[in-house]
C-alpha positions in Angstrom: 113.0 139.7 72.0 110.4 142.0 70.6 111.8 145.3 69.5 109.8 148.5 70.0 109.3 150.2 66.7 108.7 153.9 66.5 106.3 155.1 63.8 106.6 158.5 62.4 103.9 160.8 63.7 102.4 163.8 61.8 102.5 166.8 64.0 99.2 168.7 64.4 99.6 172.4 63.6 96.5 174.5 64.6 97.9 177.5 62.8 98.2 175.6 59.5 94.6 174.4 59.9 93.4 177.9 60.4 95.3 179.0 57.4 93.6 176.3 55.3 90.1 177.3 56.5 90.8 181.0 55.8 92.1 180.1 52.4 89.0 178.1 51.6 86.8 180.9 52.7 88.7 183.4 50.6 88.4 181.1 47.6 84.6 180.8 48.2 84.3 184.6 48.4 86.4 185.0 45.2 84.2 182.3 43.6 81.0 184.2 44.6 82.4 187.4 43.0 83.0 185.4 39.8 79.6 183.8 39.9 78.0 186.3 37.6 80.5 185.4 34.9 79.8 181.7 35.4 83.5 180.9 36.3 82.4 179.3 39.6 79.3 178.5 41.4 79.3 177.5 45.0 76.2 176.5 46.9 75.8 180.0 48.3 76.2 181.6 44.9 73.7 179.1 43.4 71.1 180.3 45.9 71.7 184.0 45.1 71.6 183.3 41.4 68.3 181.5 41.8 66.8 184.4 43.6 68.0 186.9 41.0 66.6 184.8 38.2 63.2 184.4 40.0 62.9 188.2 40.5 63.7 188.8 36.8 61.1 186.1 35.8 58.4 187.8 37.9 59.2 191.2 36.5 59.1 189.9 32.9 55.8 188.1 33.5 54.2 191.3 34.9 55.4 193.4 32.0 54.1 190.7 29.5 50.7 190.7 31.3 50.5 194.5 31.1 51.3 194.4 27.4 48.8 191.7 26.6 45.8 192.6 28.8 46.6 196.3 29.2 47.2 198.3 32.4 43.9 198.9 34.2 42.9 202.5 34.3 41.4 204.3 37.2 37.6 204.6 37.0 36.4 208.1 36.1 35.3 210.3 38.9 31.5 210.8 39.2 31.0 214.6 38.8 27.2 214.7 38.9 25.6 216.3 41.9 22.5 218.3 42.9 22.9 222.0 43.8 21.1 223.5 46.8 18.7 225.0 44.3 17.8 221.4 43.2 19.6 221.8 39.8 22.0 219.5 38.1 25.6 220.4 39.0 29.3 219.6 38.9 31.0 218.1 41.9 34.3 219.7 42.8 37.5 217.9 43.9 36.7 218.4 47.6 33.6 216.1 47.0 31.5 218.6 48.9 31.1 221.7 46.7 28.4 221.4 44.0 28.3 224.2 41.4 25.7 224.6 38.6 26.8 222.8 35.5 26.5 226.1 33.5 29.4 227.5 35.7 31.8 225.1 34.0 34.5 226.5 31.7 33.3 230.1 32.0 36.7 231.6 32.9 35.8 231.9 36.6 37.1 229.3 39.2 34.1 228.3 41.2 35.6 225.2 42.7 38.1 225.6 45.6 40.8 223.8 43.5 39.7 225.3 40.1 38.6 221.9 38.8 35.8 223.5 36.9 38.3 225.4 34.7 40.6 222.4 34.1 42.1 223.0 30.6 41.8 219.3 29.7 38.1 219.5 30.3 37.5 222.9 28.7 39.4 222.6 25.5 36.9 220.5 23.5 33.4 221.4 24.7 31.0 219.6 25.0 32.9 216.3 24.2 35.5 216.9 27.0 33.0 217.2 29.9 30.9 214.4 31.4 27.9 213.5 29.2 25.4 213.8 32.1 26.2 217.5 32.4 25.0 218.5 28.9 21.7 218.3 27.0 21.5 217.8 23.2 18.9 220.1 21.5 16.5 219.1 18.8 19.3 220.0 16.4 22.2 217.7 17.6 24.7 220.4 16.5 23.5 222.5 19.5 23.7 221.7 23.2 23.2 223.4 26.5 24.3 222.6 30.1 21.9 220.3 31.8 20.9 222.8 34.4 19.4 225.0 31.7 16.9 222.3 30.7 13.4 222.7 32.0 14.0 226.2 33.3 11.0 227.6 31.3 13.5 229.5 29.1 14.0 228.7 25.4 17.8 228.1 25.7 18.0 225.7 22.6 16.2 228.2 20.4 13.7 225.7 19.2 12.1 225.0 22.6 13.4 221.4 22.5 14.9 221.8 25.9 11.4 222.6 27.3 8.9 220.7 25.1 10.5 217.6 23.6 9.6 214.3 25.2 13.2 213.4 26.1 13.5 216.7 27.9 10.9 215.3 30.4 10.1 218.7 31.9 7.5 219.0 34.7 4.4 221.2 34.4 4.6 224.9 34.9 5.2 225.9 38.5 2.9 228.2 40.6 4.8 231.3 39.5 4.3 230.5 35.8 1.3 230.6 33.5 0.9 227.7 31.1 0.2 228.5 27.5 1.8 228.6 24.1 3.6 231.9 24.1 4.3 233.9 21.0 7.5 235.5 22.3 10.8 233.8 21.5 12.1 233.8 25.1 9.5 231.3 26.5 8.1 228.0 25.2 5.1 226.8 27.2 5.1 228.9 30.3 5.4 232.6 30.9 6.1 234.3 34.3 2.9 235.4 36.1 4.7 238.8 36.5 4.0 239.4 32.8 0.3 238.7 33.2 -2.0 241.7 32.4 0.9 243.9 31.4 -1.0 244.9 28.2 1.4 243.0 26.1 0.6 239.6 24.4 2.8 236.8 25.6 0.5 233.8 24.8 -1.0 233.1 21.4 -4.5 232.9 22.9 -4.1 236.2 24.9 -4.8 234.2 28.0 -1.9 236.0 29.8 -4.0 239.2 29.5 -7.5 237.9 30.1 -7.2 234.7 32.3 -3.9 234.9 34.1 -3.6 236.7 37.4 -0.5 238.4 38.4 0.5 237.2 41.9 3.3 239.6 42.5 
C-alpha cells in the first residue's frame, strides 16, 4: 500500500516580496548617493558618472584649445565712410551717420551715441584712431585728419598734404586759380575771390594779371 507523503510547502507572501523590492530600490538609491565617493556603482550611477566625466572632458578640451590657439577676437569695425560733401569721414555706431574725420575727439559729440568722443579712441591720438582717417605729413611727426588733405589749404605747414605725390590731390577746381602762391595759407591754388585784389598771392603775380574773379 502506497502511502501519501506530504511535502512541506513554502508559503508565498506578496507583502514580503514587496518589502524585498522596496529594500533593493532603497539600497540602489543609497548606492547612487555614494557613487561620487566610489563606495558603490550601480548601472544607473555608472551612466551618470560617464556623462559627468564626458562634460568635464569637453570643457577641459575647450579651455586647452583657447589657451593654445588663443580666443578669436571680434574683427574691427570699419569706420571709414564718405560724407555728403564727398569728404572722408567717420561712421557712427548707427551705421548711417557719417561725420567728417576732423570732427573726431574735438570735445563735441557729433555721433548720436557719442562714439566719436570715445575715451579709448581719443586718449592716444593719432595711434588710437583708425589709420585710414589720418594723413602723415612730410615730417612724420606731424599728421592731419584725412578730410583736411587736398582741401587747397596748407594744413601740414609744408604743403605736403597738397603737393606730395602720395597725397594724390586732383587739379585745382573751377573756383581756384592754379599757381605757386607766396602766402603761407595756400600751396598750389588760391581762391579766385582773391584775384585782382591788389595783393600778391602767386609768385608770378598771375593772380593779379591773369586770374579773373568769378564772384
